[in-house]
N, C-alpha and C positions, 0 to 999 in steps of 0.2 A: 298322691299327696303332692300338690304342687302349687302352693299359695305363695306367690312372690310379692314382696312389698317394694315400692319404688324407693331408691336410695336418694332422698331429697338432699341430704347433707353431705354427699361424698366430696363436694368441692369447698366446704366451709373452711377447712384448714389445709393450707398448701405446704405446711412444714412437715416433712417426713421424719419420723422418729426412727431410731435404729431397728426397733422391733418390727416396724412396718415392712422392712425388706423381706422378712419371712412371713409376716402375718397377712399382709394385703393380698398377695397372690392366692393364699388359701381361702381368704374371705371372698374374693372375687369368684373363685371356682365354686364355692358353696352356693353362690347365688344363681349359678347357671341351672337351667331346667334339667340338663342332662346329668348333673352332679350325682344325684341320688342313684340313678340307674348305673352310672359308672362305678360308684363305690360298691353297689350291690353285685355288679358283674365281677369286680376284682375279688370280692369276698368269696363268690361262688367258685371262681377259678382256683383260688388258694385252697379252698376245701377239697376240690376235685384233685388237685395236684398232690396234696398230703394224703388223701385217701387212696391214691393210686401210686404212691411212692413205694419204697421198700417195705417188706412186711413189718419190720420193726417200727418204722415211722408211722405207717398206717394204723398199726395196733395202738401205738402211743396216742395218736390223734383221736382214735375212737374212745380209748379209755379216759382221755382227758375230759370228754363231755359226759360219758355215761358212768365213769368210775370215780369221779371226784365228788365226794360228799360235801354238802353245804347245808348246815343246820343252824337254827337260832336256839340258843339255850338261855332260859330265864329260870333260875332255880332248878326245880325238878321238871319244868315244862320244856319239852323239846319239840321243835317244829322245823320241817315236816317229819312225820313219823307214821308208822303203820302202812297204809296202802299207798302213800305218796313216796315215790323213789327218793327225792331229796338230793339228786345229783345235779350237776350244772345244766344238762340238757333239759331236765324237768323245770328248773327255775327259768330258763330261757323261754320254753314253750308255754308254760302255765302262768308265769308271773310277768316276765319282761314283756311278752307279747300283749299283755293286758294294756300296757302303755300305748302300743301300736293301735289296738282297737279303740282306745280312748280318743286318739287323734282322729281315727275314722269316724267315731261318733260325733266329735266336734264338727268335722267337715259335713257330715250328713245333716246335723241340726242347722248349720249355717246355710247350706244349700236349700233346705226346705223353707227356711224363714226369709232369706234374703238373696238366694242364688238362683240358679237355673231351674231348680225343682219347684220354685215358688209359683211360676207361671205354668198352668196345666198344659197350655198349647205348646210352649217351648220344651216342656219336659216330656211331652208325649212320645216324641221320636226316640230319644235315648232310653226312656223307661220301657217302651214296648220292645225295643231292640235288645235291651238287657234281659228281659224275660225270655225272649226267643233264644238268646245266646246262652241261657242256662238250661232250658228245657231240651233242646236238640242234643247237646253233648251228653246230658244225662241219659237220654233215651238210647243213644248210640252205645254208650258204655253198658247200660243194662241189657240191651239186646245181645251184646257179645258175651256177657257174663251171667246171663240168667240161669239161676239154679246153682251157681257155683259159689265158692267161698269168697271170690273177689267182688261179688255184688255189693258188698258193704261200701266199696269205694266209688259208687256211682256219681258222687258229687265232686270228685277230684277234678274233672275237666270242665266244671261249670264256672270257674273263677277267672278273673282277669287281673293281672298285675299292673297297676296304674303307673308305677315308677318306670318299669321297663318299656311299656307301651308309649308313654309320653317321651321317654328318652329317645326312642326310635324316631318319633315325629320331629323332635327338636333337631336331630341330626340331618333330617331332610330339608330343614330350613324353609326357604321361600316357596317350595313346591307345595306346602301345606297351607290351605286357606284357614284363617282364624276360626271360622265356623266349624271346621272339622275337629280342631283341637278341643273346642268347647263340647262338641258332641261326644268325643271319646272320654273326656274328663267326666262328664255327667253320666255316661254309660258305665264307666268304671265305678263311680260312687254308688249308682243304683245296683250294680253288680255286687259291691261290697255289702250292701244292705241285704240282698238276697242270700249271700253266703253266710251272713250272721244268723239269719233266720234258719237256714239249713243246719248250721252247727247247733243252734239252740234246740231245734225240733228233732232232728234225726240222729244227732250224735250225743244225746243225753240218755243214759240207760235208766229206764224207769225203775228197775229194781234197786238202783243205787240212790234214787231220789229221796232226799230228806225234806219233808214239808216244813219241819220246824226251822231248819237252817235257811230254807228258801224264804220263809216268812221273815226271818231276821234280816235277810238281804233286802227284802222290800221295805222293811222298817228303816234300814240304813239309807236306802234310796229316798224314803219319805223325809228323813232328817235333812238330807241334802236339799230336797224340795222346799222344806220349811225355811232353811237358811236362805234360800233364794228369795222367798217371799218376804223375809225379814230384812233383806238388803245386805246380807253378808257377801263381801266381794273378794276377800283374801283367798288366794289359791291354796295356801297351805292348810286352811281350815277344811276346805273340800277334800284336800289330799288325805287328811287324817281319817275322815269319815269314809273316803274312798277305799282306804286300806281295809277298813272293817267290812265294807261291801264286798271287796275281793275275797276276803277270808270266808265270809258266810256263803258266797256263791260257790266257792271251792268245796266247802263242807256239804253243800246241798246236792252235789252230784252233777249239776250243770257245769259245762266247761268254764273255768274261772275267767277266761279272757272276755266273756260276755259282760262281765262286770264293768269293763272299760266303757262299753257303749251305754250301759245303764247309768253310770256316773256322768257321762258326757251329756246325757239328756237333761240333767239337773243343773248344769252350769248356767249362770245368768246371761241373758242376751240383751239386757237393757242398759242404756247409759244413764248416768246421773244428771247430765245436762244435755241439751240439744245443740245442734250446730250453731244456731244463731247466738245462743248464750255463750258458747265457747268462743266464737269470733269476737264478740263484744268484750268479754272478760280478758281474752288474750291481748287485744289491742290496748286495753287500759293498763295491763301489766307491763307491756313493752314500753308504753309512754312513760310510765312511772320509773322504769329502769333507766331509760334514756335521760330523763330529767335529773335523776340522782347522779348519773355519770357526768353529765354536763356541769352540775354543781360542784362535783368533786374535782373536775378538771379546772374549773374557774378558781377554786381555792388553792390550786397548785398542789393538791395532795397526791394526785395520780394522773398519769397520761398514758393513753394507749398508743401514742404515736410510735410507729416503727416496730411495734411488738405484735406478735400473732396471738399470744395468750397472756392473760393477766389474772393474777390471783384476786378473787373477789373477797374483799374484806369488809365492805360496807354492809351494815346490818340491813339497810333498806334493800340493797341488791340481793343479798342472801334470802331475805324474806320473799322477794319477788320470784326468785328462782324456785324456792320451795313451793310457793303457791302455784307457779306455772306447772311444776311437776304433778301436783295434786289435781290441777285443772285438766291436764292431759290425760291422767288416769281416769278422771270422771267422764271424759268424752269418749272413752273406749269401753267396750263391754268386756267383762271377764273372759268370755268365750274367745274374743279376738286376741286378747293378751296371752291366754293359755295356748291357743292354736299356734300363734306366732312363736312362742317359746318352745313348744314341744315338737314342732315340725322338724327342726334340725336334729333333735334327739332321736326321733323315730327314723328319719331318713339316713342319718350317718352313724347311728349306734345300734338301735334296736334291730332294724331289719338286716344290716350286715352281720350282726352277731347271730341272728336267726339262721342266716344263710351258712355261716361257718359251722353251726351246730347241726344243720339238717341236710345240706347239699353235698356232703362228702360221700359220694357213692363210689364203690369199687367197680368200675366199669367192666374190668376183665371178669369179675365174678358173676355179673348179672346180664351182660349184653347178650350172650348166647341164649340164656333162658328167656329173656324179654322178647326176643325175636319170635319165639314160638308161644308166647303167653297171651291169652285173650285179654287179661287185665291190662297189660301194657299197650296192646293195640287199641283197647277201648279208650285209654287215656289219650294216646297220640291222635287217633282219629277224632276223638271228642274235641280236643283242643284245636286241631288244624281244620277239620272238615265241619264238625258240629258247630263250633263257634261261628265259622264263616257263614254257613247256611242259616243258622238260627238268627244271628244279628242282621244279616243282609235281607233275609226273607221277611223277618218281622218288620223291619224298617220299610221295605217295599209295600207290604200290606198296609201299614199305617199311612203311608203317603197316598196310596190308591184309594183308601177309604176316606181320605180327607181329614184324618185326625191330626196330621201335621204336614209340614213341607220340609224339603231339604234346606239346610242352612245356606246362607248367601255364599255363592262362589263354589259350592260343593257339588260335584258330579257323582254319578253312580260308580264311576271308577274309583273316586276317592273313598266312597262308602265301602267298596269291596276291599280296598287296602286296609281301612280302619277295622273292618269286620275280621280280617285275617289277623291283624295285630291283637284283636280281642282274645286270640288263642294263646297269648303269652300268659300262662297261668302262674307259674313260678311261686311267689311267696304264699299266696292263699291256697294254691293247689297243694304245695308241700305241706302246709299246715293241716289241711283236711286229710291228706294221705296219712299224716302222723296220727290223727284222731281215728281214722278208719282201721289202720293196720299196726298200731303200736304193739311191739312185742312179737310181731310176726315177721317171718322171712319175706313176706310179700311186700313189706314196706320198702325194701331196697329196690325191688322191681318197679314199684310205683314211682319212687323218686327218679329213677333212671328214665322212665317214660315221661314224667313231667318235664325234666330237663330237655329231653330230646324233642318233645312236642312243642315246648315253648321256643326253643332255638329255631326250629323249622318254621313256626308261625312268624317269628321276628324277621327271618330272611325273606320269606315269601311276601309278607305284608310290605316290607320296605321295598322289595322289588316292584310290586304293583304300583305303589305310590311314586316310585322313582320315574315311572313312565308317564305320570301325569304332567301336564303342561303347567308352567308357572303362570299364574294369573297376571294379566297386563298391569294391574295396579299394585302387584306385589314385586315387580322387577326392581332391582336395585337402581338407584339414581346414579348417573355418571356426571 
């Protein structure tokens, strides 16, 4: 998740307010590509430190997530109840992560309609590489755990964490050609799509499947689609129906986070006006605003001379500003506005909270067991070796068959480094581990292996890319 918008208006006001002293550095940090990965890493470190602290602290930290109940009570109706645990960890993994998957769904829809996945030839290389990067790790894990209890976790090493991977790329700066970043972003998005399909198909228990609830979920999805066709554009309207969609998917037996992607597919991607109409209308409004300001100054009612800001009291100017706001909204799609608004929420709140709730592994309790455990080795080898072989091998075959070409400025050494970085599973791998082994002691082993494999992949991938030469046109100017 790394969709940055240019800050066109950062220099409009030169007057610094007292709050800017504290707020501006935070805002500037949040705009950096590495910000999400840094916050995620800090959350992971905090979780590991607390989980490996004194027994009392570690127990309190664990109990906070698994022993703190949180329910909604409306009269005699209590939610969640029955088979749903209803503690904080459950709300994070089954409800809050739906927002994360919603953002992924928005990114997928945008990429297929207007991004890298729209052009089949451009999309071929990362799509084929993503498929290879999911098949080989799964095969390695299955081969090491065939016939055992751990086989259910075969999909754990198939995922790539885009925040961490792009964070490593950003830290390497000018050594990374722009084409490699685009390749890795597209690969990670395709990888997310594959992970979603795996979760929906392989981690839904058929005996718990309720066709009635599933039908209600599709009905809610249909309502969102109808609203789209009718021209409804308010996010909160889709949000209300989206809550119903989440509830019915939860009741159906399918993992409820899938509802995030289902809802995202129904968000409108059409503007009300085109670019030419926006430009014409915006110029007319600006001219009208300037004429009224000039007339106001000529009457001596007001002057902007020497002032950085002025209270707008003119009804004409207020009307122009209101119309300009509506015009700007009409020139943007609801999908764009939602993605822009929810990306910070996902990157700086949802994913870090998920890491705090799930990355707290007691290393001393599981490290010795993990070294001798085939499940742990399946995850580590799947992430580090399987991802590398799968991504690089599939990309090589695609290029040799003429399905695609390497991006401009990208060498096979770059591709090797990117393939290794694809082994940073983390968020999605931890999520799948939770689905595969929830309530089992094997979950802690799987978490430890995911953290170890992801860290090793990050170091090795960064090391390979560090040996790549800086492209001549990418060298800093002096």
